[in-house]
C-alpha positions as CSV (number, residue, x, y, z in Angstrom):
1,M,-12.0,-18.3,-14.6
2,Q,-10.4,-15.7,-12.7
3,Y,-8.0,-17.7,-10.6
4,F,-7.7,-15.1,-7.8
5,G,-11.1,-13.5,-8.2
6,T,-10.0,-10.1,-9.6
7,E,-7.9,-8.7,-12.5
8,I,-4.2,-8.3,-11.6
9,N,-1.3,-8.0,-13.9
10,K,0.1,-11.2,-15.5
11,S,3.5,-11.1,-13.9
12,T,2.0,-10.9,-10.4
13,E,-0.4,-13.7,-11.1
14,N,2.4,-15.9,-12.3
15,A,4.5,-14.9,-9.3
16,L,1.6,-15.8,-6.8
17,I,0.9,-19.1,-8.6
18,S,4.5,-20.0,-8.4
19,A,4.8,-19.3,-4.9
20,L,1.8,-21.3,-3.9
21,S,2.6,-24.4,-6.1
22,S,6.2,-24.5,-4.7
23,G,4.8,-24.8,-1.2
24,R,6.9,-22.1,-0.1
25,F,4.6,-19.1,0.1
26,P,6.0,-16.1,2.0
27,H,4.7,-15.9,5.5
28,T,4.4,-12.0,5.1
29,V,3.2,-10.4,1.8
30,I,2.3,-6.9,1.0
31,L,-0.4,-6.5,-1.7
32,E,0.2,-3.1,-3.1
33,G,-1.7,-1.1,-5.7
34,G,-5.0,-1.7,-7.4
35,N,-8.0,-0.6,-5.3
36,A,-9.3,-1.6,-1.9
37,E,-11.7,-4.2,-3.2
38,Q,-9.2,-5.8,-5.6
39,R,-6.7,-6.0,-2.7
40,L,-9.2,-7.7,-0.4
41,T,-10.6,-10.0,-3.0
42,L,-7.1,-11.2,-3.9
43,A,-6.2,-11.6,-0.2
44,R,-9.3,-13.8,0.5
45,H,-8.5,-16.0,-2.5
46,L,-4.9,-16.4,-1.4
47,A,-6.3,-17.2,2.0
48,A,-8.4,-19.9,0.4
49,A,-5.4,-21.3,-1.4
50,L,-3.6,-21.5,2.1
51,V,-6.4,-23.2,3.8
52,C,-7.4,-25.4,0.9
53,K,-6.4,-29.1,1.0
54,S,-7.0,-29.9,-2.7
55,E,-4.1,-30.7,-5.1
56,E,-4.8,-27.5,-7.1
57,R,-5.2,-24.5,-4.6
58,P,-7.4,-22.7,-4.4
59,C,-10.0,-25.1,-5.9
60,L,-12.8,-22.7,-5.0
61,I,-15.1,-25.7,-4.6
62,C,-14.3,-27.1,-1.1
63,N,-15.9,-25.8,2.0
64,A,-12.5,-24.3,3.2
65,C,-12.3,-22.2,0.0
66,K,-15.9,-21.1,0.1
67,K,-15.5,-20.0,3.7
68,A,-12.3,-18.2,3.1
69,V,-13.7,-16.3,0.1
70,S,-16.8,-15.2,1.9
71,G,-14.9,-14.2,5.0
72,S,-16.3,-16.8,7.4
73,H,-13.4,-19.2,7.8
74,A,-12.3,-19.8,11.4
75,D,-8.6,-19.6,10.6
76,V,-8.8,-16.4,8.3
77,S,-9.0,-13.2,10.3
78,I,-9.4,-9.8,8.7
79,F,-8.5,-6.6,10.6
80,S,-9.8,-3.2,9.4
81,P,-9.1,0.4,10.5
82,D,-11.3,1.8,13.3
83,S,-13.9,4.5,13.0
84,K,-11.1,7.2,12.8
85,G,-9.5,5.3,9.9
86,T,-6.5,4.0,11.8
87,V,-5.2,0.5,12.8
88,K,-4.0,1.1,16.3
89,N,-1.5,-0.6,18.5
90,E,-4.3,-2.5,20.4
91,T,-5.3,-4.3,17.2
92,A,-1.7,-5.2,16.5
93,K,-1.5,-6.6,20.1
94,N,-4.6,-8.7,19.4
95,I,-3.1,-10.0,16.2
96,V,0.1,-11.0,18.1
97,S,-1.9,-12.8,20.7
98,S,-4.1,-14.6,18.1
99,V,-1.0,-15.9,16.4
100,G,-0.3,-18.1,19.3
101,I,-3.6,-20.0,18.7
102,I,-3.2,-23.2,16.7
103,P,-5.3,-23.3,13.5
104,N,-8.7,-24.8,14.2
105,E,-10.0,-26.2,10.8
106,A,-6.9,-25.8,8.5
107,D,-3.3,-26.3,8.6
108,S,-2.7,-22.5,8.3
109,S,-3.7,-19.3,10.1
110,V,-4.1,-16.3,7.9
111,F,-4.1,-12.7,9.1
112,I,-5.3,-10.0,6.7
113,I,-4.8,-6.4,7.6
114,E,-6.9,-4.1,5.4
115,E,-5.6,-0.6,4.7
116,A,-2.2,-1.5,6.2
117,H,-1.0,1.9,5.5
118,T,-3.2,3.2,8.3
119,L,-1.2,1.2,10.9
120,T,0.3,3.5,13.5
121,V,4.1,3.5,13.9
122,S,3.6,1.7,17.3
123,A,1.2,-0.9,15.8
124,Q,3.8,-1.6,13.1
125,N,6.5,-1.9,15.7
126,T,4.4,-4.4,17.7
127,L,4.0,-6.6,14.7
128,L,7.7,-6.5,13.7
129,K,8.8,-9.5,15.9
130,I,6.0,-11.9,14.9
131,L,6.6,-10.9,11.2
132,E,10.2,-11.7,11.5
133,E,9.8,-15.0,13.3
134,P,6.2,-16.3,12.6
135,P,5.1,-19.9,13.4
136,R,5.2,-22.1,10.5
137,Y,1.4,-22.1,10.2
138,A,1.0,-18.3,10.3
139,F,0.7,-16.0,7.2
140,F,0.3,-12.2,7.1
141,M,-1.1,-10.2,4.2
142,L,-0.8,-6.4,4.5
143,L,-3.0,-4.6,2.0
144,C,-2.1,-1.0,1.0
145,P,-2.2,1.3,-2.0
146,I,1.4,2.5,-1.5
147,K,4.0,0.2,0.3
148,T,6.2,3.1,1.2
149,A,3.5,4.3,3.7
150,L,4.8,1.4,5.8
151,L,7.9,1.4,7.9
152,P,11.0,0.1,6.0
153,T,11.5,-2.5,8.7
154,V,8.1,-3.9,7.9
155,I,8.7,-3.9,4.1
156,S,12.0,-5.6,4.6
157,R,10.1,-8.5,6.3
158,A,7.7,-9.0,3.4
159,Q,7.5,-9.9,-0.2
160,V,5.7,-7.3,-2.2
161,F,3.1,-8.3,-4.9
162,F,2.1,-5.3,-7.1
163,L,-1.4,-5.5,-8.4
164,G,-0.9,-2.6,-10.8
165,N,-2.9,0.5,-11.3
166,A,-5.9,-1.5,-12.6
167,D,-8.2,1.5,-12.4
168,T,-5.8,3.7,-14.3
169,D,-5.3,3.7,-18.2
170,T,-1.7,2.9,-18.9
171,S,-1.6,5.9,-21.1
172,K,-1.7,8.0,-17.9
173,L,1.7,6.7,-16.6
174,A,4.0,9.1,-18.6
175,P,1.7,12.1,-17.9
176,A,1.4,11.1,-14.3
177,L,5.2,11.2,-13.9
178,D,5.4,14.6,-15.5
179,A,2.5,16.0,-13.3
180,A,4.1,14.4,-10.2
181,K,7.4,16.0,-10.9
182,N,5.9,19.3,-11.8
183,V,4.0,19.5,-8.5
184,M,7.0,18.5,-6.3
185,A,9.3,20.9,-8.1
186,A,6.7,23.6,-7.5
187,L,7.2,23.1,-3.8
188,T,10.6,24.7,-4.1
189,A,9.3,27.8,-5.9
190,A,9.0,31.2,-4.2
191,T,5.3,31.8,-4.5
192,D,2.1,29.8,-4.3
193,Y,1.3,30.4,-8.0
194,E,3.6,27.6,-9.3
195,I,2.0,24.9,-7.3
196,L,-1.4,26.0,-8.2
197,E,-0.5,26.0,-11.8
198,A,1.1,22.5,-11.5
199,A,-2.0,21.1,-9.7
200,A,-4.4,22.5,-12.3
201,V,-3.7,19.6,-14.5
202,F,-5.7,17.4,-12.0
203,E,-8.8,19.4,-12.0
204,K,-10.8,17.3,-14.5
205,D,-8.7,14.2,-14.5
206,K,-9.1,12.0,-11.4
207,E,-7.3,9.0,-13.0
208,L,-4.3,11.1,-13.7
209,L,-4.1,12.1,-9.9
210,K,-4.5,8.5,-8.9
211,A,-1.6,7.7,-11.0
212,A,0.4,10.6,-9.8
213,F,0.1,10.2,-6.1
214,P,2.4,7.1,-5.7
215,L,5.0,9.0,-7.8
216,M,4.6,12.1,-5.7
217,H,5.1,9.9,-2.7
218,E,8.2,8.4,-4.2
219,I,9.7,11.7,-4.9
220,S,9.2,12.8,-1.2
221,V,10.9,9.7,-0.1
222,E,13.8,10.2,-2.7
223,A,14.1,13.8,-1.3
224,M,14.6,12.4,2.2
225,K,17.4,10.0,0.8
226,A,19.0,13.0,-1.0
227,R,19.0,14.7,2.3
228,G,20.9,11.8,3.8
229,R,23.3,12.0,0.8
230,M,22.0,8.7,-0.7
231,E,21.7,8.0,-4.4
232,T,18.2,8.8,-5.8
233,D,16.0,7.4,-8.6
234,V,17.0,8.9,-12.0
235,R,13.5,9.0,-13.1
236,F,13.0,12.2,-11.0
237,G,15.8,14.1,-12.3
238,D,17.2,16.7,-9.7
239,I,13.9,17.4,-8.1
240,P,14.8,15.3,-4.9
241,Q,18.1,17.2,-4.6
242,R,16.3,20.6,-5.0
243,L,13.7,19.6,-2.2
244,A,16.6,18.2,0.0
245,S,18.5,21.4,-0.3
246,K,15.5,23.7,0.4
247,F,13.7,21.9,3.3
248,T,14.8,20.3,6.5
249,M,14.4,16.5,7.1
250,E,11.3,17.3,9.4
251,R,9.5,19.3,6.6
252,L,10.2,16.6,4.1
253,I,8.7,13.9,6.4
254,Q,5.7,16.3,7.0
255,T,5.4,16.4,3.1
256,E,5.5,12.6,2.7
257,K,3.0,12.1,5.4
258,R,0.5,14.7,3.8
259,I,0.8,13.0,0.4
260,V,-0.2,9.6,2.0
261,T,-3.2,11.4,3.7
262,L,-4.3,12.9,0.4
263,A,-3.9,9.4,-1.4
264,R,-5.9,7.8,1.2
265,S,-8.6,10.4,0.8
266,L,-8.8,9.7,-2.9
267,E,-8.8,6.0,-2.2
268,R,-11.9,6.4,0.0
269,N,-13.6,8.4,-2.6
270,G,-13.4,11.7,-0.9
271,N,-14.6,14.9,-2.2
272,Y,-12.5,15.4,-5.3
273,N,-12.6,19.1,-5.6
274,L,-11.5,19.4,-1.9
275,I,-8.6,17.0,-2.5
276,I,-7.3,19.2,-5.3
277,T,-7.6,22.2,-3.1
278,R,-5.7,20.4,-0.2
279,I,-2.9,19.6,-2.7
280,C,-2.2,23.2,-2.8
281,T,-2.8,24.2,0.8
282,L,-1.3,21.3,2.7
283,L,1.7,20.8,0.6
284,R,2.4,24.5,0.5
285,S,2.0,24.8,4.3
286,D,5.3,22.8,4.6
287,T,7.3,25.5,2.9
288,K,6.4,28.4,5.2
């Protein structure tokens, strides 16, 4: 039996089981990694555990569990991006208003935000207060491929559970780090040729790019840290410092946002050849 309905790494599974069995499940969690279907399946099963009244939760047999897993439980709300692919402030305000309503069928109310990395900055700021001081019955799950696409203030109010790169062969991890470093280092080069050459490794390897995007994002964040004279992750060598010395903070922020945009496009099965092309054009446009 798949306890949470989908394949996740063992350490995360054990951490979730421990949190549930202790009776002290975090009021706000970030489900990071995997793919969109895995994240939502896991979130629904966790919601089932939170509304289930059986001794072993989720039992997946009672009506509460069945409703939660199917998405029809009155006390489990799921919020998705709008037609433009964004979760706007209006949705955040609706969530905050809904939190004030006492659970109807269960002892808990669960609020699941799909593709939470698409929350606008204003929407995230609207949620901050309720995430910091939630009612005892309210639980929030933010689903995203890359947690660092969220505001640091949001991340600090949540416990992160990493699903792992379930769609990515672990043999890709070392090559992905090398590829990500090469692409980001190429941004500091004098001509376009270097970034075109670095990105060529992805042309026939979608899984490699899927594994590399989170690392490229991390490097961009590390570059911003380097710009602020903070210590950076040793995995990335001197690349963050090189980026920080060449570009302004504004340009580094633009680069970080564009990496997130490209990662989202890949997550939604966008045109792969176009994504490869945009790696070269969008990232390079920051350097001119």
